[in-house]
C-alpha positions, 0 to 999 in steps of 0.5 A: 877767499878763493884768492888765498886757496888758489894762487893767482895766475901771475904768481904761478907763471912767475914761479914757473919762470923762476924754476926754469931760470934756475934750471938753466943756471944750474945747467950752465954752471954744470956745463962750465965745470971742468968735470962736465967738460971731462965727461963730455970728452970721455963720452965723445971718446967713447963714441969715436971709439965705437964709430971706429970699431964699426968702421973697422968691422965694415971694412973687414966685411967689405974686404972679406966680400971682395976676397970671396968674390975674387976667389969665386971668380978664380974658381969659375975661371979654373972651372972654365979652363978645365971644361975647355981642356976636357972639350979639347981632349974630347975633340982630339979623341974624336979626331983620333977615332975618326982617323982610326976608322978611316984607316980601318976603312981604307985597309978594308977597301984595300983588302976587298980590292986585292981580293977582287983583283985576285978573283978577277985574275982567277976568273981571267985564268979560267977563261983563258984556259977555256979559250985555249981548250976550245982552240985545241979542240978540246 
């Protein structure tokens, strides 16, 4: 009685095997049909187009990064040139300032020497006058 209610194990295994075999045959028949081949080709074309778009985006992004890096390098080069030009201008200004100061110092020294020579000449004249007065008996 239990046998009629529950099919035996061999029957269950055979039924499962037949179901699998039928499923494999349906899949093979579907794969062999021209419509299935067309759908596979369309899926592959869609995938290839997606991969192409992804590669194009990556290439654009890489080109943009390279362009940005080149622009940053150019900006840095220009900034360094500007700083070098400013430094050169500052050095020239400082040299001109030192030259001006040296010229002023030289002129001041020359004036002081001239003034000193004039004073010495006056003193020498006074001394000479005193000596002459002493000689005259003055």
